[in-house]
N, CA, C and O atoms as a printed pandas DataFrame, in Angstrom:
     atom_number atom_name residue_name chain_id  residue_number  x_coord  y_coord  z_coord
0              1         N          MET        A               1   -5.455   -8.009   -8.049
1              2        CA          MET        A               1   -4.981   -6.868   -7.298
2              3         C          MET        A               1   -6.018   -6.549   -6.223
3              4         O          MET        A               1   -7.223   -6.616   -6.465
4              5         N          ARG        A               2   -5.528   -6.198   -5.028
5              6        CA          ARG        A               2   -6.402   -5.824   -3.919
6              7         C          ARG        A               2   -5.852   -4.559   -3.274
7              8         O          ARG        A               2   -4.649   -4.436   -3.045
8              9         N          THR        A               3   -6.730   -3.643   -2.994
9             10        CA          THR        A               3   -6.345   -2.385   -2.351
10            11         C          THR        A               3   -7.019   -2.304   -0.990
11            12         O          THR        A               3   -8.221   -2.542   -0.869
12            13         N          THR        A               4   -6.239   -1.965    0.036
13            14        CA          THR        A               4   -6.780   -1.796    1.380
14            15         C          THR        A               4   -6.311   -0.450    1.912
15            16         O          THR        A               4   -5.132   -0.106    1.831
16            17         N          TYR        A               5   -7.263    0.306    2.459
17            18        CA          TYR        A               5   -6.943    1.601    3.049
18            19         C          TYR        A               5   -7.237    1.544    4.543
19            20         O          TYR        A               5   -8.317    1.114    4.947
20            21         N          TYR        A               6   -6.286    1.974    5.362
21            22        CA          TYR        A               6   -6.424    2.035    6.809
22            23         C          TYR        A               6   -6.552    3.503    7.209
23            24         O          TYR        A               6   -5.542    4.174    7.419
24            25         N          PRO        A               7   -7.784    4.012    7.318
25            26        CA          PRO        A               7   -7.978    5.449    7.553
26            27         C          PRO        A               7   -7.432    5.938    8.887
27            28         O          PRO        A               7   -6.998    7.086    8.984
28            29         N          GLN        A               8   -7.443    5.096    9.919
29            30        CA          GLN        A               8   -6.956    5.536   11.222
30            31         C          GLN        A               8   -5.473    5.911   11.175
31            32         O          GLN        A               8   -5.002    6.715   11.980
32            33         N          ASP        A               9   -4.738    5.317   10.219
33            34        CA          ASP        A               9   -3.311    5.599   10.081
34            35         C          ASP        A               9   -2.966    6.261    8.749
35            36         O          ASP        A               9   -1.810    6.610    8.511
36            37         N          ASP        A              10   -3.969    6.437    7.877
37            38        CA          ASP        A              10   -3.790    7.009    6.529
38            39         C          ASP        A              10   -2.745    6.224    5.731
39            40         O          ASP        A              10   -1.812    6.790    5.161
40            41         N          ILE        A              11   -2.937    4.889    5.710
41            42        CA          ILE        A              11   -2.028    3.989    4.992
42            43         C          ILE        A              11   -2.797    3.284    3.877
43            44         O          ILE        A              11   -3.886    2.754    4.098
44            45         N          LEU        A              12   -2.228    3.285    2.699
45            46        CA          LEU        A              12   -2.802    2.605    1.545
46            47         C          LEU        A              12   -1.903    1.432    1.168
47            48         O          LEU        A              12   -0.706    1.612    0.942
48            49         N          GLU        A              13   -2.476    0.232    1.099
49            50        CA          GLU        A              13   -1.749   -0.960    0.658
50            51         C          GLU        A              13   -2.326   -1.399   -0.680
51            52         O          GLU        A              13   -3.540   -1.552   -0.816
52            53         N          ILE        A              14   -1.473   -1.598   -1.655
53            54        CA          ILE        A              14   -1.895   -2.105   -2.952
54            55         C          ILE        A              14   -1.161   -3.429   -3.154
55            56         O          ILE        A              14    0.061   -3.460   -3.303
56            57         N          ARG        A              15   -1.925   -4.514   -3.157
57            58        CA          ARG        A              15   -1.347   -5.860   -3.273
58            59         C          ARG        A              15   -1.547   -6.353   -4.708
59            60         O          ARG        A              15   -2.677   -6.431   -5.190
60            61         N          PHE        A              16   -0.456   -6.681   -5.380
61            62        CA          PHE        A              16   -0.507   -7.099   -6.770
62            63         C          PHE        A              16   -0.533   -8.613   -6.945
63            64         O          PHE        A              16   -1.054   -9.111   -7.943
64            65         N          SER        A              17    0.023   -9.347   -5.984
65            66        CA          SER        A              17    0.038  -10.808   -6.092
66            67         C          SER        A              17    0.100  -11.421   -4.705
67            68         O          SER        A              17    0.354  -10.730   -3.719
68            69         N          ASP        A              18   -0.134  -12.730   -4.638
69            70        CA          ASP        A              18   -0.076  -13.451   -3.375
70            71         C          ASP        A              18    1.277  -14.126   -3.165
71            72         O          ASP        A              18    1.432  -14.935   -2.251
72            73         N          LYS        A              19    2.255  -13.798   -4.009
73            74        CA          LYS        A              19    3.597  -14.373   -3.866
74            75         C          LYS        A              19    4.194  -13.926   -2.531
75            76         O          LYS        A              19    3.885  -12.838   -2.046
76            77         N          PRO        A              20    5.040  -14.756   -1.943
77            78        CA          PRO        A              20    5.704  -14.351   -0.703
78            79         C          PRO        A              20    6.654  -13.176   -0.946
79            80         O          PRO        A              20    7.292  -13.083   -1.995
80            81         N          ILE        A              21    6.735  -12.301    0.022
81            82        CA          ILE        A              21    7.628  -11.147   -0.075
82            83         C          ILE        A              21    9.040  -11.577    0.288
83            84         O          ILE        A              21    9.273  -12.148    1.353
84            85         N          ALA        A              22    9.979  -11.297   -0.608
85            86        CA          ALA        A              22   11.379  -11.662   -0.398
86            87         C          ALA        A              22   12.211  -10.485    0.100
87            88         O          ALA        A              22   13.160  -10.663    0.863
88            89         N          ARG        A              23   11.842   -9.267   -0.346
89            90        CA          ARG        A              23   12.578   -8.084    0.114
90            91         C          ARG        A              23   11.696   -6.851   -0.024
91            92         O          ARG        A              23   10.756   -6.823   -0.818
92            93         N          GLU        A              24   12.019   -5.842    0.761
93            94        CA          GLU        A              24   11.282   -4.573    0.743
94            95         C          GLU        A              24   12.260   -3.434    0.568
95            96         O          GLU        A              24   13.366   -3.465    1.107
96            97         N          VAL        A              25   11.849   -2.424   -0.190
97            98        CA          VAL        A              25   12.694   -1.267   -0.463
98            99         C          VAL        A              25   11.878   -0.001   -0.236
99           100         O          VAL        A              25   10.743    0.098   -0.700
100          101         N          SER        A              26   12.452    0.968    0.477
101          102        CA          SER        A              26   11.818    2.274    0.638
102          103         C          SER        A              26   12.187    3.140   -0.551
103          104         O          SER        A              26   13.366    3.363   -0.823
104          105         N          GLN        A              27   11.176    3.629   -1.258
105          106        CA          GLN        A              27   11.409    4.497   -2.401
106          107         C          GLN        A              27   11.498    5.956   -1.975
107          108         O          GLN        A              27   12.135    6.772   -2.642
108          109         N          ASP        A              28   10.869    6.266   -0.886
109          110        CA          ASP        A              28   10.844    7.601   -0.307
110          111         C          ASP        A              28   10.430    7.386    1.146
111          112         O          ASP        A              28   10.240    6.241    1.556
112          113         N          TRP        A              29   10.286    8.425    1.918
113          114        CA          TRP        A              29    9.931    8.250    3.320
114          115         C          TRP        A              29    8.551    7.645    3.484
115          116         O          TRP        A              29    8.267    7.037    4.516
116          117         N          ASN        A              30    7.671    7.800    2.474
117          118        CA          ASN        A              30    6.300    7.318    2.629
118          119         C          ASN        A              30    5.890    6.231    1.639
119          120         O          ASN        A              30    4.720    5.850    1.620
120          121         N          VAL        A              31    6.804    5.716    0.818
121          122        CA          VAL        A              31    6.467    4.672   -0.155
122          123         C          VAL        A              31    7.430    3.496    0.005
123          124         O          VAL        A              31    8.646    3.649   -0.107
124          125         N          ASN        A              32    6.858    2.319    0.267
125          126        CA          ASN        A              32    7.641    1.087    0.375
126          127         C          ASN        A              32    7.164    0.112   -0.692
127          128         O          ASN        A              32    5.962   -0.034   -0.912
128          129         N          VAL        A              33    8.093   -0.547   -1.347
129          130        CA          VAL        A              33    7.791   -1.519   -2.383
130          131         C          VAL        A              33    8.299   -2.878   -1.928
131          132         O          VAL        A              33    9.448   -3.011   -1.507
132          133         N          SER        A              34    7.433   -3.889   -2.014
133          134        CA          SER        A              34    7.805   -5.253   -1.652
134          135         C          SER        A              34    7.929   -6.086   -2.921
135          136         O          SER        A              34    7.098   -5.992   -3.824
136          137         N          PHE        A              35    8.981   -6.903   -2.978
137          138        CA          PHE        A              35    9.267   -7.718   -4.158
138          139         C          PHE        A              35    9.248   -9.201   -3.813
139          140         O          PHE        A              35    9.566   -9.595   -2.692
140          141         N          ALA        A              36    8.870  -10.016   -4.797
141          142        CA          ALA        A              36    8.955  -11.471   -4.681
142          143         C          ALA        A              36   10.377  -11.900   -5.032
143          144         O          ALA        A              36   11.179  -11.079   -5.479
144          145         N          GLY        A              37   10.689  -13.152   -4.835
145          146        CA          GLY        A              37   12.003  -13.679   -5.154
146          147         C          GLY        A              37   12.363  -13.559   -6.621
147          148         O          GLY        A              37   13.544  -13.482   -6.961
148          149         N          ASP        A              38   11.352  -13.541   -7.514
149          150        CA          ASP        A              38   11.610  -13.424   -8.952
150          151         C          ASP        A              38   11.763  -11.976   -9.413
151          152         O          ASP        A              38   11.942  -11.717  -10.603
152          153         N          GLY        A              39   11.692  -11.028   -8.466
153          154        CA          GLY        A              39   11.859   -9.620   -8.799
154          155         C          GLY        A              39   10.575   -8.875   -9.115
155          156         O          GLY        A              39   10.602   -7.659   -9.305
156          157         N          SER        A              40    9.453   -9.574   -9.177
157          158        CA          SER        A              40    8.182   -8.905   -9.469
158          159         C          SER        A              40    7.688   -8.140   -8.234
159          160         O          SER        A              40    7.983   -8.518   -7.100
160          161         N          VAL        A              41    6.940   -7.069   -8.468
161          162        CA          VAL        A              41    6.395   -6.263   -7.376
162          163         C          VAL        A              41    5.191   -7.001   -6.789
163          164         O          VAL        A              41    4.272   -7.384   -7.513
164          165         N          VAL        A              42    5.206   -7.194   -5.482
165          166        CA          VAL        A              42    4.120   -7.872   -4.782
166          167         C          VAL        A              42    3.174   -6.855   -4.159
167          168         O          VAL        A              42    1.956   -7.032   -4.197
168          169         N          GLU        A              43    3.738   -5.776   -3.578
169          170        CA          GLU        A              43    2.909   -4.842   -2.821
170          171         C          GLU        A              43    3.550   -3.458   -2.764
171          172         O          GLU        A              43    4.772   -3.321   -2.712
172          173         N          LEU        A              44    2.696   -2.440   -2.774
173          174        CA          LEU        A              44    3.095   -1.059   -2.501
174          175         C          LEU        A              44    2.400   -0.628   -1.223
175          176         O          LEU        A              44    1.212   -0.897   -1.042
176          177         N          VAL        A              45    3.119    0.033   -0.341
177          178        CA          VAL        A              45    2.532    0.598    0.872
178          179         C          VAL        A              45    2.844    2.085    0.865
179          180         O          VAL        A              45    4.002    2.493    0.782
180          181         N          ILE        A              46    1.780    2.894    0.956
181          182        CA          ILE        A              46    1.933    4.349    0.920
182          183         C          ILE        A              46    1.436    4.927    2.235
183          184         O          ILE        A              46    0.261    4.792    2.578
184          185         N          LEU        A              47    2.337    5.571    2.969
185          186        CA          LEU        A              47    1.990    6.246    4.217
186          187         C          LEU        A              47    1.492    7.643    3.904
187          188         O          LEU        A              47    1.912    8.251    2.919
188          189         N          ASP        A              48    0.599    8.155    4.738
189          190        CA          ASP        A              48   -0.010    9.484    4.522
190          191         C          ASP        A              48   -0.627    9.582    3.131
191          192         O          ASP        A              48   -0.410   10.562    2.418
192          193         N          ALA        A              49   -1.394    8.565    2.749
193          194        CA          ALA        A              49   -1.951    8.466    1.396
194          195         C          ALA        A              49   -2.897    9.613    1.057
195          196         O          ALA        A              49   -2.792   10.181   -0.029
196          197         N          VAL        A              50   -3.812    9.969    1.947
197          198        CA          VAL        A              50   -4.735   11.078    1.681
198          199         C          VAL        A              50   -3.975   12.395    1.674
199          200         O          VAL        A              50   -4.154   13.229    0.786
200          201         N          LYS        A              51   -3.134   12.564    2.669
201          202        CA          LYS        A              51   -2.350   13.798    2.783
202          203         C          LYS        A              51   -1.486   14.030    1.543
203          204         O          LYS        A              51   -1.313   15.167    1.105
204          205         N          ALA        A              52   -0.938   12.935    0.973
205          206        CA          ALA        A              52   -0.084   13.036   -0.209
206          207         C          ALA        A              52   -0.892   13.104   -1.509
207          208         O          ALA        A              52   -0.322   13.306   -2.581
208          209         N          GLY        A              53   -2.225   12.935   -1.420
209          210        CA          GLY        A              53   -3.069   13.047   -2.606
210          211         C          GLY        A              53   -3.282   11.752   -3.365
211          212         O          GLY        A              53   -3.774   11.782   -4.494
212          213         N          PHE        A              54   -2.926   10.611   -2.778
213          214        CA          PHE        A              54   -3.128    9.322   -3.448
214          215         C          PHE        A              54   -4.543    8.790   -3.282
215          216         O          PHE        A              54   -4.963    7.904   -4.026
216          217         N          MET        A              55   -5.281    9.320   -2.316
217          218        CA          MET        A              55   -6.644    8.873   -2.058
218          219         C          MET        A              55   -7.578   10.071   -2.184
219          220         O          MET        A              55   -7.260   11.157   -1.701
220          221         N          PRO        A              56   -8.741    9.881   -2.837
221          222        CA          PRO        A              56   -9.658   11.006   -3.066
222          223         C          PRO        A              56  -10.568   11.329   -1.902
223          224         O          PRO        A              56  -11.359   12.267   -2.002
224          225         N          PHE        A              57  -10.494   10.589   -0.785
225          226        CA          PHE        A              57  -11.387   10.822    0.335
226          227         C          PHE        A              57  -10.600   10.966    1.620
227          228         O          PHE        A              57   -9.438   10.566    1.702
228          229         N          GLY        A              58  -11.245   11.543    2.625
229          230        CA          GLY        A              58  -10.602   11.731    3.915
230          231         C          GLY        A              58  -10.722   10.496    4.786
231          232         O          GLY        A              58  -11.385    9.527    4.415
232          233         N          SER        A              59  -10.092   10.531    5.918
233          234        CA          SER        A              59  -10.104    9.409    6.845
234          235         C          SER        A              59  -11.487    9.223    7.447
235          236         O          SER        A              59  -12.221   10.187    7.660
236          237         N          GLY        A              60  -11.833    7.968    7.719
237          238        CA          GLY        A              60  -13.100    7.615    8.348
238          239         C          GLY        A              60  -12.853    6.472    9.305
239          240         O          GLY        A              60  -11.727    6.271    9.761
240          241         N          ASP        A              61  -13.892    5.725    9.613
241          242        CA          ASP        A              61  -13.765    4.580   10.524
242          243         C          ASP        A              61  -13.558    3.302    9.741
243          244         O          ASP        A              61  -14.111    3.143    8.652
244          245         N          GLY        A              62  -12.765    2.385   10.286
245          246        CA          GLY        A              62  -12.568    1.077    9.689
246          247         C          GLY        A              62  -11.663    1.101    8.479
247          248         O          GLY        A              62  -11.008    2.102    8.187
248          249         N          ARG        A              63  -11.638   -0.036    7.772
249          250        CA          ARG        A              63  -10.794   -0.168    6.591
250          251         C          ARG        A              63  -11.671   -0.134    5.349
251          252         O          ARG        A              63  -12.850   -0.485    5.400
252          253         N          ARG        A              64  -11.104    0.279    4.265
253          254        CA          ARG        A              64  -11.803    0.280    2.982
254          255         C          ARG        A              64  -11.077   -0.670    2.037
255          256         O          ARG        A              64   -9.851   -0.645    1.931
256          257         N          HIS        A              65  -11.851   -1.506    1.353
257          258        CA          HIS        A              65  -11.279   -2.469    0.415
258          259         C          HIS        A              65  -11.829   -2.197   -0.978
259          260         O          HIS        A              65  -12.989   -1.816   -1.132
260          261         N          ALA        A              66  -11.004   -2.392   -1.975
261          262        CA          ALA        A              66  -11.446   -2.308   -3.360
262          263         C          ALA        A              66  -10.783   -3.445   -4.116
263          264         O          ALA        A              66   -9.622   -3.774   -3.873
264          265         N          ALA        A              67  -11.521   -4.035   -5.024
265          266        CA          ALA        A              67  -10.967   -5.157   -5.799
266          267         C          ALA        A              67  -10.373   -4.663   -7.094
267          268         O          ALA        A              67   -9.858   -5.459   -7.880
């Protein structure tokens, strides 16, 4: 699993696998889920992550990665 935060846009990406994305579904206006062909979740993308309370820190410069 790899997590990437883009503070300039307040976007959080959580990548669960390296499988190719077959389809994407919006769960709400700010949460998108990407699925592989086998139905497994490949990635979550959360817009306004800090504003929505998904991230414990405010926006800064550059991207933040966590393994």
